[in-house]
C-alpha positions as CSV (number, residue, x, y, z in Angstrom):
1,M,15.6,33.3,18.1
2,M,12.3,34.1,18.4
3,F,11.7,33.6,15.0
4,L,12.8,30.1,15.3
5,Q,10.3,30.1,17.7
6,L,7.5,30.7,15.3
7,K,8.9,29.3,12.4
8,Y,9.3,25.8,14.2
9,L,5.4,26.1,15.8
10,R,4.0,26.8,12.3
11,S,5.7,23.8,11.1
12,V,4.4,22.2,14.3
13,R,0.7,23.4,13.4
14,M,1.2,22.0,9.5
15,F,1.8,18.9,10.8
16,L,-1.2,18.5,13.3
17,I,-2.9,19.8,10.5
18,S,-1.8,17.2,7.8
19,Y,-2.2,14.3,9.9
20,Q,-5.3,15.1,11.1
21,K,-6.9,15.2,7.7
22,N,-5.1,11.9,6.8
23,M,-6.7,10.1,9.9
24,G,-9.9,11.1,8.5
25,V,-8.6,9.7,5.2
26,K,-7.5,6.5,7.4
27,Q,-11.3,6.4,9.1
28,R,-12.9,6.9,5.4
29,L,-10.9,3.9,4.3
30,M,-11.2,1.5,7.5
31,Y,-14.7,2.2,6.8
32,Y,-15.1,1.4,3.2
33,H,-13.2,-1.6,4.0
34,M,-15.2,-3.1,6.8
35,E,-18.5,-2.2,4.5
36,I,-16.9,-4.8,1.9
37,F,-16.1,-7.3,4.3
38,K,-19.8,-7.7,5.7
39,K,-20.4,-9.1,2.1
40,V,-17.2,-10.9,1.4
41,D,-14.6,-13.0,3.1
42,I,-11.5,-12.4,1.1
43,I,-10.7,-9.0,-1.3
44,V,-8.8,-10.4,-4.4
45,T,-6.7,-8.0,-6.6
46,P,-3.7,-8.2,-8.6
47,T,-0.5,-7.4,-6.2
48,T,0.8,-4.7,-8.4
49,A,-1.0,-2.5,-11.2
50,M,1.8,-3.5,-13.6
51,T,4.5,-6.0,-13.7
52,A,7.9,-4.6,-12.5
53,P,9.3,-1.8,-15.0
54,I,12.9,-1.3,-16.4
55,I,15.6,-0.3,-13.9
56,S,17.6,2.6,-15.9
57,P,21.5,1.7,-15.4
58,T,21.5,5.1,-13.1
59,A,19.0,4.3,-11.0
60,L,21.6,2.2,-9.1
61,T,24.5,4.6,-8.3
62,V,21.9,8.3,-8.3
63,G,18.8,6.6,-7.4
64,E,15.2,7.0,-9.2
65,T,11.9,8.6,-8.3
66,N,9.0,8.2,-10.6
67,M,5.8,8.8,-9.4
68,P,3.6,7.0,-12.3
69,I,5.1,4.1,-11.8
70,T,5.4,3.9,-7.9
71,E,1.9,4.8,-7.6
72,N,1.0,1.7,-9.8
73,L,3.0,-0.4,-8.2
74,M,1.7,0.6,-4.6
75,R,-2.1,1.2,-5.6
76,F,-3.4,-2.5,-4.2
77,V,-1.1,-3.1,-0.9
78,L,-3.0,0.2,0.5
79,A,-5.5,-2.2,2.5
80,G,-2.4,-4.0,4.1
81,N,0.3,-1.3,4.4
82,L,-1.9,1.3,5.9
83,L,-4.6,-0.3,7.4
84,G,-3.2,-3.2,8.5
85,F,-5.4,-5.6,6.8
86,P,-3.5,-9.5,6.6
87,A,-2.5,-10.0,3.3
88,I,-0.3,-12.3,1.5
89,S,0.6,-12.0,-2.1
90,V,0.8,-15.5,-4.8
91,P,2.6,-15.8,-7.9
92,V,0.3,-16.7,-10.8
93,G,1.9,-16.5,-13.4
94,Y,4.1,-14.5,-16.2
95,D,3.6,-11.7,-18.8
96,K,4.8,-11.5,-22.1
97,Q,8.3,-10.4,-21.1
98,G,8.6,-13.4,-18.8
99,L,8.0,-10.9,-15.6
100,P,5.9,-12.7,-12.7
101,I,2.3,-11.5,-12.1
102,G,1.5,-11.3,-8.5
103,M,-2.3,-11.8,-7.2
104,Q,-2.8,-10.2,-3.5
105,L,-5.5,-11.8,-0.9
106,I,-6.2,-9.5,1.8
107,G,-8.7,-10.7,4.9
108,R,-10.6,-8.7,7.3
109,H,-8.6,-8.0,11.1
110,G,-9.2,-10.9,13.6
111,A,-10.3,-13.5,11.2
112,N,-8.4,-17.1,11.1
113,H,-7.6,-17.3,7.5
114,P,-6.7,-20.4,5.4
115,F,-4.4,-18.0,3.4
116,C,-2.3,-17.1,6.2
117,A,-1.5,-20.6,7.0
118,W,-0.5,-21.1,3.2
119,Q,3.2,-22.7,2.5
120,L,5.1,-22.1,-1.0
121,P,7.5,-24.5,-2.3
């Protein structure tokens, strides 16, 4: 029983260390974004770093994990998801294969942004 308690305490300690480290990263990212918002009202980025990838037939039954693709799909949503900035993605066109391309508008906390009131057809 003592072994399980020690193992549990080690895992809790590792979680807390990891959490503290990640909170430091979050605070630095928040600082950098707030510095940017001192100079601009809205940050404009692509919604994703690539258009939608082809889904393999087995992905529907067994799942699929491809970290490079996932990183490209999630790269620009960090500010909205992790830092909580208001953001909206709007379609702006299509690539050569006919896949949609999106543009993301990111605003600062507490600001009254016109893009938050847009209504798309």
